[in-house]
C-alpha positions as CSV (number, residue, x, y, z in Angstrom):
1,G,147.6,62.9,102.0
2,V,144.6,64.9,102.8
3,P,145.3,68.7,102.6
4,P,144.6,70.6,105.8
5,P,141.2,72.4,106.1
6,P,141.3,76.2,105.1
7,P,141.9,78.6,107.9
8,R,138.7,79.7,109.8
9,P,137.9,83.4,110.2
10,P,139.1,84.6,113.6
11,Q,136.5,84.4,116.5
12,Y,136.6,87.5,118.6
13,V,134.9,88.2,122.0
14,F,132.9,91.4,122.1
15,N,131.8,92.7,125.4
16,P,129.3,95.5,125.1
17,N,129.5,96.4,128.7
18,D,133.2,97.3,128.3
19,P,133.7,100.5,126.2
20,T,137.4,99.7,125.9
21,S,136.8,96.3,124.2
22,M,137.1,95.7,120.5
23,T,134.7,97.9,118.5
24,S,134.9,95.9,115.2
25,L,132.1,93.6,114.4
26,A,132.9,89.9,115.2
27,L,132.1,86.9,113.1
28,D,129.9,84.9,115.4
29,T,126.6,83.0,115.5
30,S,125.1,84.5,118.6
31,N,123.7,88.0,119.4
32,T,125.0,89.8,122.4
33,L,123.0,92.0,124.7
34,G,124.6,94.4,127.2
35,H,123.4,97.0,129.8
36,P,126.1,99.7,129.8
37,T,126.0,102.6,132.3
38,G,127.6,105.9,132.4
39,P,127.2,109.4,131.1
40,E,128.5,108.4,127.5
41,Y,125.3,106.3,127.2
42,Q,123.1,109.3,127.9
43,L,121.5,111.9,125.6
44,A,120.3,115.2,127.0
45,V,117.8,117.1,124.9
46,G,115.2,119.8,125.4
47,E,112.5,117.4,126.5
48,G,114.6,115.4,128.8
49,T,117.5,112.8,129.1
50,Y,117.5,109.6,127.1
51,I,119.3,106.7,128.8
52,L,120.4,103.5,126.9
53,Q,118.7,100.6,128.4
54,D,119.7,97.6,126.1
55,D,122.7,97.5,123.9
56,L,122.0,94.7,121.3
57,H,124.7,93.6,118.9
58,L,123.5,91.3,116.0
59,A,126.0,88.5,115.0
60,V,127.7,88.9,111.7
61,P,127.6,85.4,110.0
62,P,130.8,84.0,108.7
63,P,131.1,83.1,105.0
64,H,129.5,80.0,103.7
65,P,132.0,77.0,103.8
66,S,131.7,76.8,100.0
67,E,133.1,80.4,99.7
68,H,136.8,80.9,99.8
69,N,137.7,83.0,102.7
70,N,140.8,85.1,101.9
71,A,142.3,86.5,105.1
72,N,144.4,89.0,103.1
73,P,142.4,90.3,100.1
74,N,144.0,92.1,97.3
75,P,142.6,95.7,97.1
76,L,143.4,95.7,93.5
77,A,141.6,92.5,92.7
78,T,138.8,92.7,90.0
79,A,136.9,89.7,91.2
80,P,133.3,90.6,92.0
81,L,132.6,90.6,95.8
82,A,129.2,89.8,97.4
83,A,127.2,93.1,97.9
84,T,126.3,94.2,101.4
85,T,124.4,97.1,102.9
86,G,125.3,96.6,106.5
87,V,122.3,96.2,109.0
88,K,118.7,97.1,108.2
89,I,116.1,96.8,110.9
90,S,112.3,97.0,110.8
91,L,110.3,97.5,114.0
92,L,106.6,97.0,114.3
93,R,103.7,96.2,116.8
94,T,101.1,93.6,115.7
95,N,98.6,95.6,117.9
96,P,99.6,99.3,117.3
97,R,98.3,102.1,119.4
98,K,95.3,104.0,118.0
99,P,96.4,107.2,116.1
100,P,95.2,110.7,117.3
101,Q,92.1,111.9,115.7
102,L,92.7,115.1,113.8
103,Y,89.3,115.6,112.2
104,K,85.7,114.6,112.6
105,L,84.4,114.5,109.1
106,A,80.6,114.9,108.4
107,D,78.7,113.0,105.8
108,S,78.2,114.2,102.2
109,G,75.0,116.1,103.3
110,S,76.8,118.4,105.7
111,T,78.1,121.8,104.6
112,R,81.6,123.1,105.0
113,S,80.7,125.1,108.0
114,D,79.6,121.9,109.9
115,L,83.1,120.5,109.8
116,A,85.1,121.2,113.0
117,T,88.7,120.7,113.8
118,Y,89.9,119.5,117.1
119,S,93.4,119.7,118.6
120,I,95.4,116.6,119.5
121,K,95.7,115.6,123.2
122,E,99.3,114.7,123.9
123,S,98.3,113.0,127.2
124,E,95.2,112.0,129.0
125,K,95.7,114.6,131.7
126,E,95.6,117.5,129.2
127,S,92.5,119.5,129.4
128,R,90.5,120.3,126.1
129,S,89.7,123.7,124.9
130,S,86.4,125.3,125.5
131,H,84.9,125.0,122.1
132,E,85.6,121.3,122.1
133,T,83.7,120.7,125.5
134,S,80.8,123.1,124.9
135,S,77.4,121.7,124.2
136,D,76.8,123.7,121.0
137,G,80.3,122.7,119.7
138,L,81.1,119.1,119.9
139,A,77.4,117.9,120.5
140,A,76.1,120.0,117.6
141,H,78.8,118.7,115.4
142,L,78.1,115.0,116.2
143,A,74.3,115.6,115.7
144,N,75.0,116.8,112.1
145,G,76.5,113.3,111.3
146,A,80.1,113.8,112.0
147,G,80.2,110.4,113.8
148,S,79.1,108.5,110.6
149,K,81.3,105.9,109.1
150,T,83.8,107.2,106.5
151,P,83.2,105.2,103.2
152,V,86.0,102.7,102.4
153,F,88.0,103.7,99.4
154,G,87.0,101.8,96.3
155,E,83.8,100.1,97.8
156,D,81.6,101.4,95.0
157,N,84.2,100.2,92.3
158,A,83.6,96.7,91.2
159,L,87.1,96.4,89.7
160,L,88.6,96.9,93.3
161,T,86.3,94.4,95.0
162,P,87.9,91.0,95.6
163,T,86.3,88.1,93.6
164,P,84.4,86.0,96.1
165,T,84.9,82.2,96.0
166,K,83.0,79.3,97.5
167,D,84.8,79.6,100.8
168,G,84.7,83.4,100.7
169,V,87.6,85.8,100.0
170,K,90.9,83.9,100.6
171,R,94.2,85.6,101.2
172,K,97.2,84.4,99.2
173,K,99.9,82.8,101.2
174,P,103.3,81.3,100.5
175,K,103.2,77.5,100.5
176,T,106.8,76.2,100.9
177,N,107.8,75.3,104.5
178,L,111.0,77.0,105.3
179,V,112.2,74.7,108.0
180,K,111.7,71.6,105.7
181,S,113.0,73.3,102.6
182,N,115.8,71.5,100.7
183,S,116.6,74.5,98.5
184,S,120.3,75.1,97.9
185,W,119.6,78.8,97.9
186,I,119.0,78.6,101.7
187,S,121.9,77.3,103.8
188,R,120.3,76.7,107.2
189,V,117.1,77.7,109.2
190,M,117.4,78.0,112.9
191,P,114.1,78.4,114.8
192,H,114.2,78.9,118.5
193,E,113.6,75.7,120.5
194,A,110.6,77.3,122.2
195,M,109.4,79.2,119.2
196,A,105.8,78.4,119.6
197,K,105.8,79.4,123.3
198,R,107.6,82.6,122.6
199,I,105.2,83.7,120.0
200,Q,102.3,82.8,122.3
201,D,103.7,84.7,125.2
202,H,104.4,87.8,123.1
203,N,102.7,91.0,124.3
204,P,100.5,92.3,121.6
205,D,101.7,95.8,122.5
206,G,105.3,94.6,122.4
207,M,107.9,95.3,119.6
208,F,108.9,92.8,116.9
209,A,112.2,93.4,115.0
210,F,113.3,92.1,111.6
211,A,116.9,92.5,110.7
212,N,119.1,91.5,107.8
213,I,122.9,91.5,108.0
214,N,124.9,89.9,105.1
215,R,123.6,86.5,104.4
216,A,121.6,86.3,107.7
217,F,118.0,87.4,108.4
218,Q,116.6,87.4,111.9
219,W,113.2,87.8,113.6
220,L,113.5,89.1,117.2
221,D,111.1,89.9,120.0
222,L,112.2,93.1,121.8
223,S,109.5,92.9,124.3
224,A,110.9,89.6,125.7
225,N,112.2,89.4,129.2
226,N,115.9,89.8,130.2
227,D,118.4,88.1,127.7
228,S,115.6,86.6,125.6
229,K,115.7,89.8,123.5
230,A,119.0,88.7,122.0
231,Q,117.7,85.2,121.1
232,H,116.2,85.1,117.7
233,I,112.8,83.7,117.2
234,I,114.0,82.4,113.8
235,K,117.2,82.9,111.9
236,I,117.7,82.2,108.3
237,L,121.1,81.7,106.8
238,F,121.5,81.9,103.0
239,T,124.2,80.1,101.1
240,K,125.7,82.8,98.9
241,A,122.9,85.4,98.6
242,H,123.1,88.5,100.9
243,I,119.9,90.1,101.9
244,L,120.3,93.7,101.1
245,C,116.8,95.0,102.1
246,H,113.5,94.0,103.4
247,D,110.0,95.4,104.2
248,V,107.1,94.4,106.3
249,N,103.5,94.8,105.0
250,V,101.7,96.9,107.6
251,L,98.4,96.5,105.7
252,T,98.2,92.7,106.2
253,K,99.9,92.4,109.5
254,G,98.0,91.0,112.5
255,S,98.3,88.9,115.7
256,N,98.8,85.8,113.6
257,H,100.1,86.9,110.2
258,L,103.2,88.9,109.1
259,D,104.2,89.3,105.5
260,V,107.9,90.1,105.0
261,I,109.5,90.7,101.6
262,M,113.2,90.5,101.1
263,G,115.6,91.6,98.3
264,A,118.8,89.6,97.8
265,S,122.1,90.3,96.0
266,T,121.3,87.5,93.5
267,G,118.3,89.2,92.2
268,D,115.8,87.0,94.0
269,I,112.9,88.2,96.0
270,M,111.7,86.1,99.0
271,W,108.2,86.4,100.4
272,F,108.2,85.1,104.0
273,E,105.2,84.7,106.3
274,A,106.7,84.7,109.8
275,F,104.1,82.9,111.9
276,S,103.6,79.9,109.6
277,Q,107.4,79.8,108.5
278,K,106.4,79.5,104.9
279,Y,108.0,81.3,102.0
280,A,107.9,81.8,98.3
281,R,110.9,82.6,96.1
282,I,110.1,85.1,93.4
283,N,112.3,86.1,90.4
284,K,114.1,82.7,90.7
285,N,116.9,81.9,88.2
286,V,117.0,85.3,86.6
287,Y,119.2,85.7,83.5
288,H,120.8,88.8,84.7
289,Q,121.5,88.9,88.4
290,A,121.4,92.4,90.0
291,D,121.5,93.7,93.4
292,L,118.1,94.4,94.8
293,L,118.7,97.5,97.1
294,C,115.0,98.4,97.9
295,V,111.7,96.4,98.0
296,S,108.3,97.5,99.1
297,A,105.6,95.1,100.4
298,D,102.6,97.5,100.0
């Protein structure tokens, strides 16, 4: 006869609104979003009181069906286990706020005495000091060329200038479609059913989140309305590889482009462009597999 299927991992119900519910992470496929209230969800500090608004729990993916799930593992076993680093999250805005201006630098013809330093305004209601508003302070400083454009690093170095092509300077992009990929390294790709609309409706000043947990990687929109925050824009499940780290390139990010790099427990590096859902696998089929604990996209 046909043997029975192996036992599935237990499925627990986690209620973030109930502090007495189970606190261990549940093996599930859906994120949960709660809005708990009470003094235990408040933090009083010198500048005021912080109140928890959203309690988002990321789903822990169950093991891949090809992996044997041992409900009672032997603590003395010497068999290697898949590495894991818990949850790592990156938050970013595609349209970041303008940084405060610390210095107004003059051009190369100005003397050191022409350089002036101005304090940071923490709010628009804060008044400026007298030497910043005086006519012989700020006005004279701007007249000396302080408002001139700062030269770009490396613009006079031919070795740092991109090589122009017939169509101009082209940005390198990954070419493999993630959704249509038939790679055995990737188990499943789950884009949101209204993915294009969610990206189009995203507030440019809102927050995106990228998170890796075990063999899952998620892209979330934390500025979405209501329970849409818990629904991923796209979710990637790997077969046996665990994503241990990731990084978002803040230098190439934009309203229609986000470069994300991931490091896996199999020694692979994945370059993922979020908006086009295309990727490139780097360091494929390495001779010696090692856990990648840190990657940088800069």
